[in-house]
C-alpha angles and dihedrals in degrees: 000000000000093000091051093049090049090052090047092052092048101044108019108022093152094051113100114243107221142146094290091053089055092044091053091055092044092054096037099054097067090042091056090046090053092049091051092050093047090060133204096316094066118183132152089260096050090047094049091046091049093049092048087058094056108113125178092344108186118206125141090309136055122303111289127206128182124192135174088265099037120053095160094088103202142015102204135119137178129202119234141162122227111229128215091261092053096255121127122241104208112223100180141016120249110301120201115229108224102185 
């Protein structure tokens, strides 16, 4: 998260950092990983194959795994409280949803 906050301070210091900023990073990281793995000859098939090979990818969120039968990625949540300044006070660590 440190590298993203540094980028934010450098390029968009007036932009409010909130939950949607974090969510964008959380969802974008595995997408970028899949694009890198798919290589220069990107097609739908090479991208899907690359994503299905992602195992325990660790970005700013919990570990994410994609398989041919599971395209959800992860089943984790954390509880947090949004503060007046838009920051998030984290109340728990990542919790895996088992049902």
